[in-house]
N, C-alpha and C positions, 0 to 999 in steps of 0.2 A: 334152413332158411335160404331162400333164393335172394341174394343180395341185390340183384339187378332188376327184379320184377315184383310180382304181387306176392305178398305174404298172406296166407289165409289160414283160418282155423274154423272148421264147421262142426257143430254138434247138433245136427238136425235129427231129432229122434221121433219115432213112432211108438205110441203107447197102446198096448192091447191088454185089457180093454181100457178105454178112457175113464178115469175117475169122474164122479159127478162134480160139476163145477161148483165152487164155493160161492161165487157171486156172478149174477148174470151181467155180461158185458158184450152184448151183441154189436154195438157200435160205440166204442169208447172214444172220448176226445183225445186220448193219448195216441191213438192209431195214426200212422202216417210216417213221413220221412222228415227228419229234423236235422238242420245244419247248425254247426257251432257258431256262436257269436263270440269271437275271440276277446273282444274288449271287456266283457263281463265275466270271463271264465278263468279258471285256474290254468296256468301255463302247461302245455303238453310237450314241451321241449322238442324232441326230434320230429315227431309226427306233425305237430302244429295244428291239426284239424281233427274234427270228430263229426261223424254222421251217425245218427241213431235212427233205425227203422223199426217200427212196431207193426206187426201184421197179425191178424187173427183168422183162423180157419177152424170153425167149430169151437171146440174147447181149447184148442192149442193156440197159445200166444207165442209168436216168434219175435225175439229181441235180437237185433243185429247191430253191433257197434263196429263201425269202420273208422280206424284211426289213420289219419294222414291223407294226402292227395298224391296221386301218381304211385309212389311206393307206399303201399298201405298194408295194414294188418286188420283182419276181419274176424270177429268173434260172434258167432250166431248161435242162439239158444232157442229151443222150442220147449216151452213149459206150459203146464196147466196150473193157473193160479189156484191156490188152495189145496193142491195135491201134495202127497208126501215128497220129501226131497229126493232128487235123482243123483246118482253117482255117474260122473262123466269122465272119460279119459282125457288127460292133458295131452294135446296134440302138438304143441309148439312151446319152446322155451321163452318166447317173447313176453315181457312184462310191460304192456303197451303204454300205460298212463305215466310211467316213470322209466323210460328205457335207458336213461343215463345213470340210473342207480344200479349198483352191482348186484342185481337180483335176477334170478331166472326161474321160470316155471319148469319143473322136472317132467319131461315127456314120459308117458307111461303111467305116471301116478294118477290118483283120482282127485277130482274136485266134486264137492257136494253142493247142489244148487236147488233152491226152491223159490217160489214166487207167491205173493198174496196181494190182494187189493187193500188199500188203506183209505177208506173214504171214496168219494165219487171220482176224484181226479188224480189219485196217487197210486203208484204201483211200487211194491217193495220186493226186492230180490235179495235173498240171503245166500251167502256163499262161504264155504270153507275150503281152503286149498293149501297145498304145500308150496313152499318157495325155498329156493336154495341161495344162501348167501355165501360169503367167503369162509365162514366158519361151519358151513353145513346146512342141514335142513331145518326149517321152522314151519310151524303151522299158523296160518293167518285166517281170521274170519273177516268178512266184509259185508256191509249192508249198502245196497244200491237203491236209491229212491228216485223215481221218475214222477214229476208232478207237473201238470199242465196248468197254465194261468187261467184266470177267469175269462180272458178274452179268447182262449182256446188256440192261440197261435204262438205261445212261448212255452218252452219246456225247460224245466230246471232239473238237472240230473246231479244228485249229491252222492258222494261216495265216502263211506267211513270204513277205515281199516283198523283192526285191533292193534296193529303194530305202529300206527301213526298217532302219537299221543301229544303232539305239539304243533304249533303253526296254524295258519288259517285253514278253514274248511276246504275240502276239495269239492268244487262246484263248477258245473258246466252249464251255461245258458245256451239254449238252442232255439232256433226259429223254424216254424213249419215251412217246409220248402215252398217257395213261391209267395209266402206272406211278407208283408211289410217291405215291399219292393217299390221303388219310385225312381223317377228320373230327375236329373238336375241339369240346368243349362245356365251359363253365364251371359247376362245381357251386355250389350255394348255400351260404353260410357259416352254416348252421344244421343242427346234428347232433342235435337233440333229438327224442325220440320223438313229442312232441306237435307238433313243428314240421315242418321240411322234410327230416328224415332219410329219410322214405319215398320222396321224389322222388330224393334222392341215391342211395339204395340201389337203386332201380329202374335208374338210369343205370349204376351200377357193375355190376349184373347184366347189363345189355345189353352193356357193354364186354367182360365175360368171355366172352360168347357170340360177339360180333362178331369178336373177335381170335383165335378158334380157326383161322380160315382165313388170317390174315395180319394185319399191323399196320394196322387200319382205324379205331380209335376211341381217342382220347387225351382224358383229362379234366384240366381245370385246377382246382386246389385253391386255397383261400384263401392269401394271401401269407404268413400266419404258420403255415402247415402245418409239422409237424415235419420233414418232408423238404423242405428249402428250395429244392431245385433244380428243381422241377416246371416253372416257366416257362422257366428257362434251358435245360433239356434239350429242350424244344419248339423253341427257337431253334436248338439244335444239330442237331436232326433236319431242320429247314428248310434251314439254311445249309451244313451239312457232309454231310448224308446225302440232301439234295435232295428232301425230302418236301414236297408241297403239301397244305395243310390247308384244308378248307372248314369255316367256323365254323357250328355249329348253335346256334340261339338258344333253342330250347324242347325239352322232352322229346318233344313230338309230332313235331317235325322229326327228332329222332334216331331215333324209331321208324320213320318213313317212309323214312329213308335206310338204316337198318341192321337193320331187323326182319325181313328176308326169311327168315332161318334160325331165327327164334324160333318154337317150336312151341306155346306157350301161356303161361299165367301161374300163379304160385303166390301165394296170398294169406296174408300174415302178420297176426297179431292185435296191434294197437297196444296192447291192454291187457296183453299178455304179451310183454315185450321179447325173451325167449329164443326166441320163435317166429320172429323174423327170422333168427336164427342157423340154426335148423333149415331155414328157407325157402331159405337159400343152398345147403344141401346138396341139397335136393329139386330146386331150379331147375337146379343144375349137372348133375344126372343126367338131367333131363327136357328140357334145352335150353329152359328157360322163363325168363320174366321174373319178378322179385320185385316184388310190389306190395302196398300196403295197400288197404283198401276205398276210399280216396280216389282211387287211380289205376286202379281197375277200368274206369270209363268210357273212359279213354284207351286202355287195353289192348284193350278190345272194339272201339273205333273203328278200331284197327289190324288188326282181324280175328282177334284171339287168343281162345282158349277157356280156361276154367279147368281146371287139371290137379290142383291141390291147394288146399284151403282150410282154413287152420288157425284160423279165427275160432271161438272157443269151445272148441276141441279140448283146450287145455291148461289150462283154468280150474281153479284149485285145486291144480295139480300143482307140485312143486318142480323145480329144475333136474335133479337126478339122475333123477327120473321122466320128465321131458321127453326128456332125452338117451337114456335107456334105450329109450323108444319109438322115437326116431329111429334108434338103433342096430339095433333089431330090424327096422325097415322098410327101412333104406337101406344099412347097413354092407357087406353082401355085394357091392354094386355099386360101392363107392367105391375110389378109388386106394389102393394099399398103399405108395406112394412119397412121397405128399404128404398132410399133414393140417394143418388150419387151427385154430389157437386164436384165436378172434375176441374177444380180451379187451381189455385196455387200459382205456379209459374205461368207466364202469359207470353204473347207475342210469338216469337220464333221458337220458343221452347215449350214443351209439355212433358210432365212427369206423371203418367197415369198409372202408378203402381196399384192403386186400389181398384182399378177397372176389372181385375179378375173376379173380385168379390161381387161387384155390381152385376157382371154378366152371369155369374153363378146364381145370383138371386133374381135375375130377370128384372133388374131395376131400370128406372128412367135416369138418363144422364143429362146434366146441363152444367153450365157455369154462369147461370143467370145472375144479374145484379140483385142484391137485396137492399139497395139504397133507394129510399122513396123518391128521390129526385129523378131516377131513371124509370120513368113512369111505365113504359111498355114492359120492360124486363121485370120490374118489381111487381107489376100486376100479375104476370104469368107465374112468378115465384110464389106469390100468395095463393094463386089458384092450385098449383101443384101441392103445396104444403097443406092447404085446407082439405084436400081430398085424400090425404094419407090418414091411416088409422092413428088414434091417439098414441103418444109415446113411440112413434116410429123412429127408426134410426136414419139420421141424415149423415151419410158417410162422405169422406173426402174433405174439401176445404173450399172457401170462397176464392174468387179470382182476385189476385193482388192488383189487377189492373182496373177493377170495377168498383169495389166497395171495401169496407173495413170489416175486420173480425167482429167488432161489436154490432155492426149493422146486420151481419149474417146471423149471428147467434141470437140477437134480439128477435129477429123475424121467426126463426125456427122455434124459439121458446114461446112466442105468442100463440103457437098452435100446440104447445105441450110436447114438442118433439125433443130429441136429444142428439147432439152432434158427437160423432166419433171421427176425429181427424187422424191423418191428413190425407191429401191426395197422394202422398208418397208412401202410405202404409202398404207394405209388401206382403205377398204370400198368404193373405188371409184365407183364401179359398182352400189352401193346403192345411194351414194350422187349425182351421175350424174342424177338420176331420180327425184331429189327433186328440183323443180323450186323455185325461190324467191317468197316470199309472194305477193299476189296481191297488187299492188300499191307501193311495196317497191322500193325505189330508192337508189342507192349507193351514200352516201354523206360522203366525207372526211372532216376532221376538218382543213380547211384552216385558216391561220392567216394573209396572205397578198394576194392581187390580182396580177395577171401578170402585170408587169409594175410598181408596187408599189415600193417605195423607203423609207423603214423605216429609222429613224435616226440612224447614226453610231457613236459610241463613241470610244475612244482610250482604248479598252479592248481586252481581249482574249475571243473570242466567240467560244463556243463548241456546236456541234450538234452530237447526237448519233443515230446510225442506227444499228438495230439488224441484224445479218447475217442469211442467209439460210432460208429466208421466215418465215411467221408468224406461220407455222405449227409446227416448231421445237422449243423446249427450253422454252422460258421465258413467253410466252403469259399468261399462267395460274399461273405463279409463283408470289411471293410477289413483291410489289412495282409498278406494272403497273398503270399508271395514276398519279403518284406522281411528275414526271418531264416530260418535253417535250421529246418525244421519237419517233423515226421513225421505221417503220416495212416494210420489203420487201414483197410485195404481189405476190402470184403466179397468174399471170394475166389470165392464161388459165381457171381458175375457173369460169370466166364469162360464159363459155359454158360447161365446163367439170364438174363442181360441183357448180352450182350457189347457191344452198341452203347453202353450206358450206361457200361460200363467204359472204352470208348474216349473218351467224353465227358470223364471225369476225367483220363485220361492225356494227352489232347490239350491240356488247359488247364494242366497242371502246369508250374511254373517250375523252374529249376535248384535252388531252395531247398526244393521240395516233394519229400518222400521217402516212398514207400509201403512199408508193412509188412504182413505177413500176420497174420490173426487169425481166430478167437479160440479157441485151444486145439486146433483141428482145422479141417476143411473146413466151417466154420460154428461156431456158439457151442456149446461143451460144457464139461463139467468132467472132466478126465482122471482124478481120483481116483474118480469115480463110474462111469466106463466100465469094463465088465468087462475084465480084463487081456488076455484073448485077442482082444478087438476093437480095442484101442487102436492096435496097429501098422497095421492097415488104414486107420484114420482118419488117422493121421499120414502114411501113404503117399499117401493121396488129397490131403491138404493140401500135401504136398511137390510133387505134380504141378501143383497149382494155383499154387503159388509159382513154379515154373519157367515156367508159361504167362504169368504176370504180371510176371516178372523181379524177384522179391522175394528178399531175402537176410536179412531179419530177421523173426523170428516171435514172436508174443505169446501168452502163456498167462494164464489166470485160472481160479480154482477157488473157488467159494463153497459147495461141497457140504458143508463143515464149518461153514457159517454165514458171514455177511458179514464184511467186514473190521472191523466194529465189535463183533461179538458172537460171532465164531467163529474158526476156524483156517483161514487161506487159504494156508498154506505147502504146498509140494509135497515129497514124499519123493524121495530120490535116485534110486530105481529108475525113477520116472516121468520125471524130468529126463533120465536116461540114454536113455530111449526117444526123446526128442526129439533129443538130440545124435546118437544113432545113426541115427535115421530121417530126419534132415535134414542130411546132410553138407555141403551147399552153403551152409547158413546161416552168416552171419558172426557171429551172436550171437542172444540171446534176451532178451525183456523179460517181466516178470511182474506181474500184479496189476491192480487198478483204483485203489483208494486205496493208501496205503503198504503195502508188502509186506516180507517178512522172509526170503525165500529168495534166496541168493546163491551162486554158484560160478563157477569158471573151469576149463575142461577143454581142454588142448592149445591154449591161446591164444584159446579162444572163451568169451566171458563170458555168464553168465546172471544178469541183474540185476533186482531188484524196484524198483518205484517208491519213491522217498524223499519225494515230495511230490505232493499232489493239489491243483490250483488250482481253487477254486470260482469260478463267474462272479460271485458276490456278495461275495467276499472283498475288502475295501478294498485298494487297491493298496499303500498304505503298510504295511499289515499283512502282505501277501504278501511285500514286500521284506524286512521284519524277520524273517519266518519263514525265508526262504531264507538270510539272513545268519546266523541262529541255528543252522541246520543245519550251515552251514559252520564255525561256531565249535565245535560239539560234535564234528563229524567233522574233527578238526584235521589229520590226516595228509594230505599232498599227494603225488600228485593225489587229489582227491576227486571221485567221479563221482556227480552229483546228477541222477537221472532224474525228470522232471516229467510227470505226467499232467494234461492240461488238459481240464476239463469242456467238453462240446461247445458249450455256449452262449457260451463266451468267444470273442472274435475275436482274431486274431493281432496286431492293432494294440495291443489292451490288454495282451497278453502281452509284446510288445516294450517297451511303456512300463514294465512292471515290471522286466524284465531290464536295461534301460538304466540303472536306478538302483542296481544292485548294487555297482558299483565295479570297479576294474581287475583284481582278483584272479579275477573270474569271467569265463568265456568260453563263449559259446554255440557249439556245434559241431554238424554234421550227425550224425544218429543212428548211421550206420554208422562214422563216424570215432570217435565216442564209444565204441562197443562194441569197436572194434579196439584203442583205447588201453586200455580197461578189461581186455581180455584180455591185453594186454602188461604192464600194471602194476596187478594186482588188489589194491588197498589195502583192499577190503572183507573182512570175515570170512566164511568159508564157513559157510553155514547151510542146513539142510534140515528138513523136518518130522521131528520125533523127535530132532533133535540140534542 
């Protein structure tokens, strides 16, 4: 053994004549070069790395294992699958998979090796060899199995030895060389028009273009970003989906690595904030980068040419005029299934994280008002939405400076569309390209079956649901898993970001329970949806619930005003649509803050929230609130449904619930609804009665 250089063992054999091949394998998916993914593999101690190469020439299959980097050990075999076993001379004493064990291969002795195909994507290699321990020679048999995934880019190599009778299996997970490679860049924590917004916007636009052909570019956002999972999802893609990320340090590096499909650049005017929103529309259609005048030198250094320049074009124009100009110029080329409302923050700040998805889909961007009093903008909003296909996706969020959430969602619902927020939703163009793992099935943690009737006692039963989807707030904060807790699932992730849905489901504890939301396959107000369109929306939501193994559905309707200044109740005919359209649902919940619609039909309950837990409400006050509700609602059992604001963590919620006393019991939501359907002590109430 050369201790300072390359350690090799080659057994490249020529057979005369070649036996007839047992299985035709002209171009097998196993062929290629595969590199170890250490996170999912058995430890290799000294060598630390493994590469497997499989090559075919005629009937001969060459299997080459290279252990280590730099100082390596290589074992190469040329075999004919299905042929009789071969006797090969042992050329080196190295026992590579466990070099720190006191075992040596005896040079000059014989090893006996054969290969066979097992099904379409698995190769078996049988081996018998001598090994020398401290007490002398022993004979060992080993079975090596190489199996490629259904996606053809992940190889699992399992090794079984007759001498190893305990412990975990020996398994190496390898990735096809060059596969599942992507780039990552950290955005700057400055979203001001006068600051680093232009650089961040340029990178988001590059992401939207780069990810059209595959998941190539992931962006890291500040730690306090509204969608708190950004860094954690990156780790999931590394550890569970086997992606390798190369970090890019500068926008220049990003352009060099990912700019080959960019056809030019569009310049927005930093003096007119709205011009950036229009620039995203133009850039998505033209496969262009979005830049301000500050980034033009960088774009031109990358060989890009100007395609649109909005500097000075919109001076003195209001938003209605700017978007009318954009409508006339671009609308005919834009998607009729996706549209982006790039609202949220306003004034000197913009956080356009969802823009990568909009550009990826060639969507039209705006932050038009949906308030009827803003006649010009409202009229254009209506025209845009009226020309979209039914059930289109309205992505992003309304402008906090122009209208209210309820005005925005009421208008989109009027045309039968569904909202998927927010403007800060990150990396969707990347996650949309990540399918679920082969064989992965969405499994919720159910506690009762549909039709089950758990025993009901004279107690105050509490169930907690976190607001605003699992992407915001508490999922990664302390306490999750310590008490029964329900989470609102963004159901469109089944097709829009399936890998991200797997991320949440794979992390869920038995106390985490997922429910469908919000009023449809996305956020909508059922009272505002045209009656003839609501059944199709409910049917789509039902299909998504089946895919995600959900049995509880949540509604909310602010089309008559918010819970503080309007009527959020639902009429019985709308509720009947949900009961009839979702026969598998064990029950329904309703509202955001406290609601006032209650019913039970054939043992299935429809309950509104009785309490909204603010993240700033002092714990002692929250305890007193819940106890007072129990005193006023004196009949037992009392079903107290709590909606927890997304910024509260589960640890805080548990601390409040632990102080309530022995009469209170926290139960899983499906148990709660099954009991409420069995013993409905609430008064039946609908809109209008």
